[in-house]
C-alpha positions as a Markdown table, in Angstrom:
| # | Residue | x | y | z |
|---|---|---|---|---|
| 1 | Met | 0.0 | 0.0 | 0.0 |
| 2 | Val | 1.9 | 3.0 | -1.2 |
| 3 | Phe | 0.0 | 6.1 | -2.5 |
| 4 | Gly | 1.3 | 9.5 | -3.5 |
| 5 | Ser | -1.6 | 11.8 | -2.9 |
| 6 | Ala | -2.4 | 13.7 | 0.3 |
| 7 | Val | -4.9 | 12.1 | 2.7 |
| 8 | Pro | -7.4 | 13.9 | 5.0 |
| 9 | Thr | -5.9 | 14.4 | 8.5 |
| 10 | Val | -7.3 | 15.2 | 11.9 |
| 11 | Gly | -5.4 | 16.5 | 14.9 |
| 12 | Val | -5.5 | 14.4 | 18.3 |
| 13 | Asp | -7.1 | 17.4 | 20.0 |
| 14 | Ala | -10.2 | 17.2 | 17.6 |
| 15 | Leu | -11.0 | 13.5 | 18.7 |
| 16 | Ser | -13.3 | 12.6 | 21.5 |
| 17 | Ser | -13.4 | 9.3 | 23.4 |
| 18 | Glu | -16.5 | 8.4 | 21.3 |
| 19 | Asp | -14.6 | 8.5 | 18.1 |
| 20 | Phe | -13.8 | 5.2 | 16.3 |
| 21 | Leu | -10.0 | 4.6 | 16.2 |
| 22 | Leu | -8.1 | 2.0 | 14.1 |
| 23 | Asp | -4.5 | 1.4 | 15.2 |
| 24 | Val | -2.3 | -0.1 | 12.4 |
| 25 | Arg | 0.8 | -0.4 | 14.4 |
| 26 | Glu | 2.6 | -3.9 | 14.9 |
| 27 | His | 1.8 | -6.2 | 17.8 |
| 28 | Asp | 4.7 | -5.2 | 20.0 |
| 29 | Glu | 3.8 | -1.6 | 19.6 |
| 30 | Trp | 0.1 | -2.3 | 20.5 |
| 31 | Gln | 1.1 | -4.3 | 23.5 |
| 32 | Ala | 3.4 | -1.6 | 24.9 |
| 33 | Gly | 0.7 | 1.0 | 24.8 |
| 34 | His | -2.5 | 1.9 | 22.8 |
| 35 | Ala | -5.7 | 4.1 | 22.9 |
| 36 | Glu | -8.1 | 2.3 | 25.0 |
| 37 | Gly | -11.1 | 1.1 | 22.8 |
| 38 | Ala | -9.1 | 1.2 | 19.5 |
| 39 | Leu | -9.4 | -1.6 | 17.1 |
| 40 | His | -6.1 | -3.1 | 16.3 |
| 41 | Ile | -5.2 | -4.4 | 12.8 |
| 42 | Pro | -1.5 | -4.2 | 11.9 |
| 43 | Met | -0.8 | -2.6 | 8.7 |
| 44 | Ser | 1.3 | -5.8 | 7.7 |
| 45 | Glu | -2.1 | -7.8 | 8.0 |
| 46 | Phe | -4.6 | -5.2 | 6.9 |
| 47 | Val | -5.6 | -6.3 | 3.5 |
| 48 | Ala | -6.1 | -9.9 | 4.7 |
| 49 | Arg | -8.1 | -8.6 | 7.8 |
| 50 | Phe | -10.0 | -5.8 | 6.1 |
| 51 | Gly | -13.4 | -7.6 | 6.7 |
| 52 | Glu | -12.8 | -7.1 | 10.6 |
| 53 | Leu | -12.8 | -3.5 | 10.0 |
| 54 | Thr | -16.0 | -3.3 | 8.0 |
| 55 | Glu | -17.6 | -5.5 | 10.7 |
| 56 | Lys | -16.6 | -3.2 | 13.7 |
| 57 | Ala | -16.5 | 0.2 | 12.1 |
| 58 | Pro | -19.5 | 2.4 | 12.7 |
| 59 | Gly | -21.8 | 2.2 | 9.5 |
| 60 | Gly | -21.1 | 5.5 | 7.6 |
| 61 | Gly | -19.0 | 6.8 | 10.4 |
| 62 | Arg | -15.6 | 8.1 | 10.2 |
| 63 | Ile | -12.5 | 5.9 | 10.8 |
| 64 | Asn | -9.6 | 7.7 | 12.5 |
| 65 | Val | -6.5 | 5.8 | 11.5 |
| 66 | Ile | -3.5 | 5.9 | 13.8 |
| 67 | Cys | 0.1 | 4.5 | 13.9 |
| 68 | Arg | 3.2 | 5.7 | 15.7 |
| 69 | Ser | 3.9 | 9.0 | 14.0 |
| 70 | Gly | 1.6 | 9.1 | 10.9 |
| 71 | Gly | 3.2 | 7.5 | 8.2 |
| 72 | Arg | 1.8 | 3.9 | 8.1 |
| 73 | Ser | -1.7 | 5.3 | 9.0 |
| 74 | Ala | -1.5 | 7.8 | 6.0 |
| 75 | Gln | -1.0 | 4.7 | 3.7 |
| 76 | Val | -4.0 | 2.8 | 5.3 |
| 77 | Thr | -6.2 | 6.0 | 5.2 |
| 78 | Ala | -5.4 | 6.3 | 1.5 |
| 79 | Tyr | -6.5 | 2.7 | 0.9 |
| 80 | Leu | -9.7 | 3.2 | 2.9 |
| 81 | Val | -10.5 | 6.5 | 1.0 |
| 82 | Gln | -10.0 | 4.6 | -2.2 |
| 83 | Gln | -12.5 | 1.9 | -1.0 |
| 84 | Gly | -15.1 | 4.7 | -0.5 |
| 85 | Leu | -14.9 | 4.9 | 3.3 |
| 86 | Asp | -14.8 | 7.9 | 5.3 |
| 87 | Ala | -11.3 | 7.8 | 6.8 |
| 88 | Val | -8.9 | 10.3 | 8.2 |
| 89 | Asn | -5.1 | 10.0 | 9.3 |
| 90 | Val | -4.6 | 11.1 | 12.9 |
| 91 | Asp | -1.7 | 13.7 | 12.6 |
| 92 | Gly | 1.4 | 12.8 | 14.5 |
| 93 | Gly | -0.1 | 9.3 | 15.5 |
| 94 | Met | 0.4 | 7.9 | 19.0 |
| 95 | Gln | 3.4 | 10.1 | 19.6 |
| 96 | His | 1.1 | 13.2 | 19.6 |
| 97 | Trp | -1.6 | 11.2 | 21.4 |
| 98 | Glu | 0.6 | 10.5 | 24.3 |
| 99 | Ala | 2.1 | 14.0 | 24.3 |
| 100 | Ala | -1.4 | 15.5 | 24.4 |
| 101 | Gly | -1.9 | 13.5 | 27.8 |
| 102 | Arg | -4.4 | 11.2 | 26.2 |
| 103 | Pro | -4.6 | 7.8 | 28.1 |
| 104 | Val | -2.3 | 4.9 | 26.8 |
| 105 | Val | -2.9 | 1.4 | 28.1 |
| 106 | Gly | -0.8 | -1.7 | 27.7 |
| 107 | Ala | -1.9 | -5.1 | 26.7 |
| 108 | Asp | -2.8 | -5.9 | 30.4 |
| 109 | Gly | -4.9 | -2.8 | 30.9 |
| 110 | Ala | -2.3 | -1.1 | 33.0 |
| 111 | Pro | -0.9 | 2.3 | 32.0 |
| 112 | Gly | 1.3 | 1.8 | 28.9 |
| 113 | Ala | 3.9 | 3.7 | 26.8 |
| 114 | Val | 4.2 | 4.5 | 23.1 |
| 115 | Ile | 7.2 | 2.7 | 21.6 |
């Protein structure tokens, strides 16, 4: 998944706890720390697991795609937009999420960290 065109973005500060969040980082990154309630589908498995997203995403609702810093999520966002879905890339990714003081939890539910 490599696309050259710009993708729609949203800042962390514009997201609420009710917004649907798709985390496309790899398993070790997710386990270290993620946004509670996010759906985790690693970019490396995304095409094969696309059906999980369409089952769990809000019908017609926006999909906010996040990774560590915004690069991988931009690629997935471009793919989703090409599929006709309302998707935006979370600017700055989990690094900005954590820096903004948003909660980060580990795989065990305890406070986590972005790696």
